[in-house]
C-alpha positions as CSV (number, residue, x, y, z in Angstrom):
1,M,5.8,-20.3,-19.4
2,N,7.8,-17.5,-20.9
3,K,10.3,-15.3,-19.0
4,Y,7.9,-12.3,-18.7
5,R,5.3,-14.4,-16.8
6,W,7.9,-15.7,-14.4
7,Q,9.1,-12.1,-13.8
8,A,5.5,-11.0,-13.2
9,I,5.0,-13.8,-10.7
10,V,8.1,-12.8,-8.8
11,F,7.1,-9.2,-8.7
12,V,3.8,-10.2,-7.1
13,L,5.8,-12.4,-4.7
14,V,7.9,-9.4,-3.7
15,A,4.7,-7.5,-2.8
16,F,3.4,-10.5,-1.0
17,M,6.6,-10.7,1.0
18,L,6.6,-7.0,1.9
19,G,2.9,-7.2,2.8
20,C,3.4,-10.1,5.1
21,N,6.2,-8.4,6.9
22,E,4.3,-5.1,7.3
23,F,1.0,-6.6,8.4
24,I,2.2,-9.6,10.5
25,V,2.6,-7.5,13.7
26,V,-1.1,-6.8,13.8
27,G,-1.8,-10.6,13.8
28,V,0.7,-11.5,16.5
29,L,0.5,-8.3,18.6
30,S,-1.0,-10.0,21.7
31,D,1.6,-12.8,21.5
32,I,4.5,-10.3,21.4
33,A,3.0,-8.3,24.3
34,K,2.6,-11.5,26.3
35,E,6.2,-12.7,25.8
36,Y,7.8,-9.3,26.5
37,Q,5.3,-8.6,29.3
38,I,4.5,-5.1,28.0
39,A,1.2,-3.4,27.1
40,Q,-0.4,-4.1,23.7
41,A,-0.5,-0.4,23.1
42,T,3.3,-0.3,23.3
43,V,3.6,-3.1,20.8
44,G,1.1,-1.2,18.6
45,Y,3.7,1.5,18.2
46,L,5.6,-0.9,16.0
47,V,2.9,-0.4,13.4
48,T,3.0,3.4,13.7
49,I,6.8,3.6,13.6
50,F,7.0,1.2,10.7
51,A,4.6,3.3,8.6
52,T,6.3,6.6,9.5
53,V,9.8,5.3,8.8
54,Y,8.6,3.7,5.5
55,A,7.1,7.0,4.3
56,V,10.0,9.2,5.4
57,S,12.9,7.1,4.3
58,T,11.6,5.9,0.9
59,P,12.2,9.2,-1.1
60,F,15.7,9.6,0.4
61,I,16.7,6.0,-0.5
62,T,15.2,6.2,-4.1
63,I,16.9,9.6,-4.8
64,L,20.3,8.7,-3.3
65,T,20.5,5.3,-5.0
66,N,19.5,6.6,-8.5
67,R,23.2,6.9,-9.6
68,F,23.7,3.1,-9.1
69,S,22.6,0.1,-11.1
70,R,19.0,-0.6,-10.4
71,Y,19.7,-4.4,-10.4
72,K,22.5,-4.1,-7.8
73,T,20.5,-1.6,-5.7
74,L,17.5,-3.8,-5.6
75,M,19.4,-7.0,-4.7
76,T,21.3,-5.1,-2.0
77,L,18.1,-3.7,-0.5
78,M,16.6,-7.3,-0.6
79,V,19.5,-8.6,1.4
80,V,19.1,-5.8,4.0
81,F,15.4,-6.6,4.2
82,L,16.2,-10.3,4.7
83,I,18.6,-9.4,7.5
84,G,16.1,-7.1,9.2
85,N,13.2,-9.6,9.0
86,T,15.4,-12.4,10.3
87,L,16.5,-10.2,13.2
88,S,12.8,-9.8,14.0
89,G,12.6,-13.5,14.3
90,F,15.6,-13.7,16.7
91,S,14.5,-10.6,18.8
92,M,14.6,-11.5,22.5
93,N,13.4,-8.0,23.7
94,Y,11.3,-5.1,22.5
95,G,14.3,-2.9,21.7
96,V,15.8,-5.3,19.2
97,L,12.4,-6.0,17.6
98,L,11.9,-2.2,17.2
99,L,15.3,-1.9,15.6
100,S,14.6,-4.8,13.2
101,R,11.3,-3.2,12.2
102,I,13.0,0.1,11.5
103,I,15.6,-1.7,9.3
104,T,12.9,-3.4,7.2
105,A,10.8,-0.2,7.0
106,V,13.8,1.8,5.7
107,V,14.2,-0.4,2.6
108,A,10.7,-1.7,2.0
109,G,9.4,1.4,0.2
110,A,12.5,1.6,-2.1
111,I,12.1,-2.1,-2.9
112,I,8.6,-1.8,-4.1
113,S,9.5,1.4,-6.0
114,L,12.3,-0.4,-7.9
115,I,9.9,-3.3,-8.6
116,M,7.4,-0.9,-10.1
117,T,10.2,0.6,-12.2
118,F,11.3,-2.8,-13.4
119,A,7.7,-3.7,-14.2
120,S,7.3,-0.5,-16.2
121,T,10.5,-1.4,-18.1
122,I,9.9,-5.1,-18.7
123,A,6.1,-5.2,-19.4
124,P,4.8,-4.5,-22.9
125,R,2.9,-1.1,-22.7
126,E,-0.5,-2.8,-23.1
127,K,0.2,-5.1,-20.2
128,R,1.8,-2.5,-17.8
129,A,-1.5,-1.6,-16.1
130,G,-2.4,-5.2,-15.5
131,L,1.0,-6.0,-14.0
132,V,0.9,-3.0,-11.7
133,S,-2.6,-4.0,-10.5
134,W,-1.3,-7.5,-9.7
135,I,1.7,-6.1,-7.8
136,F,-0.8,-4.1,-5.6
137,A,-2.9,-7.3,-5.3
138,G,0.2,-9.0,-3.8
139,F,-0.3,-6.8,-0.7
140,S,-4.0,-7.8,-0.5
141,I,-3.1,-11.5,-0.9
142,A,-0.7,-11.1,2.0
143,S,-3.4,-9.7,4.2
144,V,-5.9,-12.4,3.1
145,F,-3.7,-15.4,3.2
146,G,-0.2,-14.6,4.5
147,V,-1.1,-12.9,7.8
148,P,-3.7,-15.5,8.9
149,I,-1.1,-18.2,8.2
150,G,1.5,-16.3,10.2
151,T,-1.0,-15.8,13.0
152,A,-1.8,-19.5,13.0
153,I,1.9,-20.4,13.2
154,S,2.3,-17.9,16.1
155,T,-0.6,-19.5,17.9
156,A,0.6,-23.1,17.4
157,Y,4.3,-22.5,17.8
158,S,5.8,-18.9,18.2
159,W,5.5,-15.5,16.6
160,H,9.3,-15.8,16.0
161,D,8.5,-18.7,13.6
162,A,6.1,-16.5,11.6
163,F,9.0,-14.1,10.9
164,F,11.3,-17.0,10.0
165,L,8.7,-18.2,7.5
166,I,8.7,-14.7,5.9
167,S,12.6,-14.9,5.8
168,G,12.3,-18.2,3.9
169,V,10.0,-16.6,1.3
170,S,12.4,-13.6,1.1
171,A,15.4,-15.8,0.5
172,I,13.6,-17.6,-2.3
173,T,12.5,-14.3,-3.8
174,C,16.1,-13.0,-3.7
175,V,17.2,-16.1,-5.7
176,L,14.4,-15.7,-8.3
177,L,15.1,-12.0,-8.7
178,G,18.8,-12.6,-9.2
179,W,17.9,-15.1,-11.9
180,L,15.1,-13.3,-13.7
181,L,15.9,-9.6,-13.6
182,P,17.9,-8.0,-16.4
183,R,21.3,-6.9,-15.2
184,H,21.3,-3.7,-17.2
185,V,18.3,-1.5,-17.9
186,E,18.3,1.9,-19.5
187,Q,18.2,4.5,-16.9
188,V,18.8,8.3,-16.8
189,Q,20.8,9.5,-13.9
190,G,20.3,12.9,-12.3
191,S,21.3,15.0,-9.4
192,I,19.0,15.3,-6.4
193,K,17.8,18.7,-7.6
194,N,17.0,17.3,-11.1
195,Q,15.1,14.4,-9.7
196,L,13.0,16.7,-7.4
197,V,11.9,18.8,-10.4
198,L,9.2,16.2,-10.9
199,L,7.4,17.4,-7.8
200,K,6.9,20.9,-9.3
201,D,4.6,19.4,-12.0
202,Q,1.0,20.2,-11.2
203,R,0.0,16.8,-12.5
204,I,2.2,15.2,-9.9
205,Y,1.5,17.3,-6.8
206,V,-2.3,17.2,-7.3
207,G,-2.0,13.4,-7.8
208,I,0.0,13.1,-4.6
209,A,-2.7,15.0,-2.7
210,L,-5.3,12.7,-4.2
211,V,-3.4,9.6,-3.0
212,L,-3.0,11.0,0.5
213,F,-6.7,11.9,1.0
214,T,-7.8,8.6,-0.7
215,A,-5.8,6.6,1.9
216,A,-7.1,8.9,4.7
217,T,-10.7,8.1,3.4
218,M,-10.1,4.4,3.8
219,Y,-8.3,4.4,7.1
220,A,-10.6,6.9,8.8
221,Y,-13.1,4.0,9.1
222,Y,-11.0,0.8,8.3
223,T,-8.7,1.4,11.3
224,Y,-11.7,0.2,13.4
225,I,-13.0,-2.5,11.0
226,R,-13.0,-5.2,13.7
227,P,-15.1,-3.3,16.2
228,L,-17.3,-2.1,13.4
229,L,-18.1,-5.7,12.5
230,T,-18.5,-7.0,16.0
231,T,-19.6,-4.1,18.3
232,A,-21.5,-2.0,15.8
233,L,-23.0,-4.8,13.5
234,G,-23.1,-7.4,16.2
235,F,-21.3,-10.2,14.4
236,S,-19.8,-12.8,16.7
237,T,-16.0,-13.0,17.1
238,T,-16.1,-16.6,15.7
239,S,-17.4,-15.2,12.4
240,L,-14.8,-12.4,12.3
241,N,-12.1,-14.3,10.5
242,W,-14.5,-15.3,7.7
243,L,-15.8,-11.7,7.4
244,L,-12.2,-10.3,7.2
245,F,-11.4,-13.0,4.6
246,I,-14.4,-11.9,2.4
247,I,-13.3,-8.3,2.8
248,G,-9.8,-9.3,1.7
249,I,-11.1,-11.1,-1.4
250,M,-13.1,-7.9,-2.2
251,S,-9.8,-6.0,-1.9
252,I,-8.1,-8.4,-4.4
253,I,-11.0,-7.9,-6.8
254,S,-10.7,-4.2,-6.4
255,N,-7.0,-4.3,-7.4
256,R,-7.8,-6.2,-10.5
257,L,-10.7,-3.8,-11.4
258,S,-8.2,-0.9,-10.7
259,G,-5.9,-2.5,-13.4
260,V,-8.7,-2.7,-15.9
261,L,-9.5,1.0,-15.3
262,A,-5.8,2.0,-15.7
263,E,-5.8,0.4,-19.1
264,R,-8.8,2.7,-20.1
265,D,-7.5,6.1,-18.8
266,G,-9.2,5.4,-15.5
267,L,-8.5,8.8,-13.9
268,R,-11.4,10.2,-16.0
269,V,-14.0,8.2,-14.2
270,M,-12.5,8.5,-10.7
271,P,-14.9,11.4,-9.6
272,R,-17.9,9.0,-10.0
273,F,-16.3,6.6,-7.5
274,Y,-15.7,9.3,-5.0
275,I,-19.3,10.5,-5.2
276,V,-20.4,7.0,-4.3
277,D,-17.8,7.0,-1.4
278,V,-19.2,10.2,0.0
279,I,-22.8,8.9,-0.1
280,L,-22.0,5.5,1.4
281,L,-19.8,6.9,4.2
282,A,-22.4,9.5,5.1
283,L,-25.1,6.9,5.2
284,M,-23.1,4.3,7.1
285,P,-24.2,5.3,10.7
286,W,-27.8,4.4,9.8
287,A,-26.8,1.3,7.7
288,L,-25.0,-0.1,10.8
289,G,-28.4,-0.7,12.3
290,S,-28.7,-3.7,10.1
291,K,-26.1,-6.5,9.6
292,I,-27.1,-6.8,5.9
293,S,-27.0,-3.1,5.0
294,G,-23.9,-2.4,7.1
295,L,-21.9,-5.3,5.7
296,A,-23.0,-4.4,2.2
297,I,-21.7,-0.8,2.5
298,I,-18.4,-2.0,3.9
299,L,-17.9,-4.5,1.1
300,I,-18.8,-1.9,-1.6
301,L,-16.4,0.6,-0.1
302,T,-13.7,-2.1,0.0
303,L,-14.3,-2.6,-3.7
304,I,-14.1,1.1,-4.7
305,V,-12.4,3.2,-2.0
306,T,-8.8,2.6,-3.3
307,I,-9.6,1.8,-6.9
308,L,-7.4,4.8,-7.7
309,N,-4.2,2.7,-7.1
310,S,-3.3,1.4,-10.6
311,P,-4.5,4.5,-12.6
312,I,-2.5,6.9,-10.4
313,Q,0.6,4.7,-10.4
314,I,0.5,4.5,-14.3
315,H,-0.1,8.3,-14.3
316,F,3.0,8.9,-12.3
317,L,5.1,6.4,-14.3
318,N,4.0,7.8,-17.7
319,I,4.8,11.4,-16.7
320,A,8.2,10.4,-15.5
321,E,8.9,8.4,-18.7
322,E,7.8,11.2,-21.0
323,D,9.1,14.3,-19.2
324,Y,11.3,13.4,-16.2
325,P,13.2,10.1,-17.0
326,Q,15.8,11.0,-14.4
327,S,13.0,10.7,-11.7
328,A,11.6,7.3,-12.8
329,V,12.2,5.5,-9.4
330,L,11.1,8.6,-7.4
331,A,7.9,8.7,-9.4
332,S,7.2,5.0,-8.8
333,S,7.5,5.6,-5.1
334,L,5.1,8.5,-4.7
335,N,2.0,6.3,-4.4
336,S,3.3,4.2,-1.6
337,I,4.9,7.2,0.2
338,F,1.8,9.3,0.4
339,F,-0.5,6.4,0.9
340,N,1.3,5.7,4.1
341,F,1.1,9.4,5.1
342,G,-2.7,9.1,4.4
343,I,-2.9,6.0,6.6
344,S,-1.5,8.0,9.5
345,L,-3.9,10.9,8.9
346,G,-6.9,8.6,8.5
347,S,-6.0,6.5,11.6
348,A,-5.6,9.6,13.7
349,T,-8.9,11.0,12.5
350,A,-10.6,7.7,13.2
351,S,-9.3,7.8,16.8
352,G,-10.4,11.4,17.2
353,M,-13.9,10.7,15.9
354,L,-14.2,7.6,18.1
355,G,-13.6,9.7,21.2
356,T,-16.0,12.5,20.1
357,V,-19.0,11.0,18.1
358,G,-18.6,7.3,18.8
359,L,-17.9,4.2,16.8
360,N,-21.1,4.3,14.7
361,H,-20.3,7.8,13.4
362,I,-16.6,7.6,12.6
363,S,-17.4,7.3,8.9
364,W,-18.3,10.9,8.8
365,G,-14.7,11.9,9.0
366,A,-14.0,9.5,6.1
367,A,-16.8,11.1,4.2
368,V,-15.1,14.5,4.5
369,Y,-11.8,13.1,3.1
370,A,-13.8,11.4,0.3
371,A,-15.3,14.8,-0.6
372,I,-11.8,16.4,-0.6
373,S,-10.7,13.5,-2.8
374,L,-13.6,14.2,-5.2
375,V,-12.5,17.8,-5.6
376,L,-8.9,16.8,-6.2
377,A,-9.9,14.1,-8.8
378,V,-11.9,16.8,-10.7
379,I,-8.9,19.2,-10.5
380,L,-6.4,16.5,-11.6
381,N,-8.5,15.7,-14.7
382,R,-8.7,19.4,-15.6
383,V,-4.9,19.8,-15.1
384,I,-4.3,16.7,-17.4
385,K,-6.6,18.1,-20.0
386,N,-5.0,21.5,-20.0
387,H,-1.5,20.0,-20.3
388,R,-2.6,17.9,-23.3
389,T,-4.2,20.9,-24.9
390,Q,-1.1,23.0,-24.3
391,S,1.2,20.2,-25.6
392,A,-0.9,19.9,-28.8
393,T,-0.6,23.7,-29.5
394,D,3.2,23.9,-28.8
């Protein structure tokens, strides 16, 4: 196996590690609440705070560390992450656990941004989209395999041991990154102002809005995926794990399909997927009357609702590489930053819809976000076309 393949595997392992750390709280939430003797809703704030800190801190970390060696920066952030995650395992009270989650959230976004930047540098251009899609798949693999394993460990032993297992994976990942990553890569340094120039580009800020509303589309219904499967569709709680496993597999397939589209200028066909999203989400309340039709719509949505991931990531990376090389790491972080903001928007919308129209109709809020995403996808394609035409005439 050549060095590039080993590097690709380690990049996916980093995403898997980060995904396990981010998602594990959901799987062990009741165990944490029981040990600390606090309400599950209070423990649930760990998820909200993590996503918020992740989204807010990532641009600051990526901009401020741009002047330093990317290799040294990544390795330093990995050590901080390892310390924060290990502290989660040792946490004896809620305050310490909250602090440890904040520590890992602060560096997690910058870590994946740097990994994306290294991937863009190391991968041959024809393999870049495929590698990016596999890195995204690492998060899906974490939700399908890592979190259930962590939950099982928590049930059999302790939720502390689940975090210690993630620390073990993190330590191994640190060693592999130290061995496989190039020590010196070409990078253009820039002041904070010069890096932020990227955000003035219409191709960037329209793409950012598209990412945000795409994430909101998904989480405006996916936030309540468990009650949708059990309460709305009537599946038993014993079959829930298998259903979530199937949904997770569909998510992995979606990431791979996203990579294939990215290799073929996939942004051009995105409007078609959003049209399907709008239709399926609008019809979902009636489809929930049948287990077969309801589950089919959920699976199809899982396959296509975030298929934007790889094409938009490649879009951001290519623009930075061609026009804003000083903003390469910032560009690589935009997808994850605004996807997390979209998660917050979608989750809040789902909660609001639940209280007003009920569980069976929460997908209507998601349909509105899908319609907004459709408009933004059309606008983005026009902006890209106009930029290419202008560049050709200059």
